[in-house]
C-alpha positions as CSV (number, residue, x, y, z in Angstrom):
1,M,0.1,0.0,-0.3
2,N,1.2,3.0,-1.2
3,V,0.6,6.0,1.3
4,L,0.7,10.0,-0.3
5,S,0.1,12.1,2.7
6,R,0.1,15.9,1.2
7,R,-2.6,18.8,3.7
8,H,-3.2,22.2,1.9
9,P,-3.0,25.2,4.3
10,A,-6.3,27.5,2.5
11,S,-8.5,23.9,2.5
12,P,-11.9,24.0,2.1
13,A,-13.4,21.5,4.5
14,L,-15.2,19.2,2.2
15,S,-17.6,16.6,2.6
16,D,-15.9,12.6,2.7
17,S,-19.1,12.3,-0.4
18,E,-17.8,15.5,-1.9
19,L,-14.5,14.6,-1.9
20,T,-15.3,10.8,-3.0
21,H,-17.3,12.7,-6.3
22,L,-14.3,15.4,-6.9
23,A,-12.1,12.3,-7.2
24,Q,-14.3,10.2,-9.2
25,S,-14.5,13.0,-11.9
26,A,-10.9,13.6,-11.4
27,L,-10.0,9.6,-12.4
28,T,-12.7,9.7,-15.1
29,W,-10.3,12.8,-16.6
30,N,-7.4,11.1,-16.5
31,C,-6.8,9.3,-19.6
32,E,-4.5,7.0,-19.1
33,L,-7.0,5.3,-16.2
34,F,-10.1,3.1,-17.7
35,P,-12.8,4.9,-16.1
36,S,-14.4,1.3,-14.2
37,G,-11.3,0.2,-12.8
38,V,-10.4,2.1,-10.0
39,R,-13.0,4.0,-7.3
40,A,-12.6,6.0,-5.1
41,S,-13.7,6.4,-1.4
42,A,-12.8,9.1,1.8
43,A,-13.1,8.7,5.2
44,A,-12.6,12.1,7.2
45,G,-10.5,13.3,4.8
46,W,-8.3,10.5,3.9
47,L,-9.0,9.1,0.2
48,T,-8.7,4.7,-1.3
49,L,-8.2,4.4,-4.0
50,S,-9.2,0.4,-4.7
51,G,-9.5,-1.7,-8.3
52,E,-6.9,-3.1,-10.9
53,V,-5.1,-1.2,-14.3
54,L,-2.5,-2.9,-16.4
55,W,0.2,-1.3,-15.5
56,N,2.2,-0.1,-12.5
57,Y,2.2,4.0,-13.9
58,Q,-1.7,3.9,-14.4
59,R,-1.8,2.8,-10.7
60,R,0.7,6.3,-9.8
61,D,-0.8,8.2,-12.3
62,A,-3.9,7.8,-10.5
63,A,-3.0,8.7,-6.8
64,E,-1.0,11.9,-8.5
65,C,-3.9,13.4,-10.4
66,M,-5.3,13.1,-7.0
67,R,-2.2,15.4,-4.7
68,Y,-4.3,18.6,-5.5
69,L,-8.0,18.2,-4.2
70,P,-9.5,19.9,-1.8
71,G,-9.5,19.4,1.6
72,L,-7.5,16.1,1.2
73,V,-5.7,14.8,4.4
74,G,-4.0,11.9,2.0
75,V,-3.8,8.9,-0.6
76,S,-4.3,5.1,0.5
77,N,-3.1,4.2,-3.1
78,D,-4.8,-0.2,-2.8
79,I,-4.5,0.0,-6.9
80,T,-4.0,-4.3,-7.7
81,L,-1.9,-4.9,-10.9
82,R,-3.7,-6.9,-13.3
83,P,-2.2,-9.9,-14.6
84,A,-0.4,-10.8,-18.0
85,C,-1.8,-14.5,-17.9
86,P,-4.8,-15.8,-16.6
87,A,-4.6,-17.4,-13.4
88,G,-3.4,-21.2,-14.3
89,A,-2.3,-20.6,-17.6
90,R,1.2,-22.4,-19.0
91,L,3.8,-21.6,-21.5
92,K,3.5,-24.1,-24.5
93,D,7.1,-25.5,-24.9
94,A,8.6,-24.8,-26.9
95,P,9.2,-27.3,-30.7
């Protein structure tokens, strides 16, 4: 779990539902992410990102685009990487 903590001194206090809505909007505007692949939820100003992406840069980008949301206390990045091969798949023997 990666954690990003940053408090903006002049940030207005937002409710958790407002922060969640802003985070979901930021995720939909990020063209590197699949809109349904990452979800955000907030509790006491702390944002938790969850879901699956294909590449690690997408995971980092999701957390980075949250950095400047007003009222954000921190981000827990619980996004996982989708395996490239399905579980139980094996490579065939080369001829």
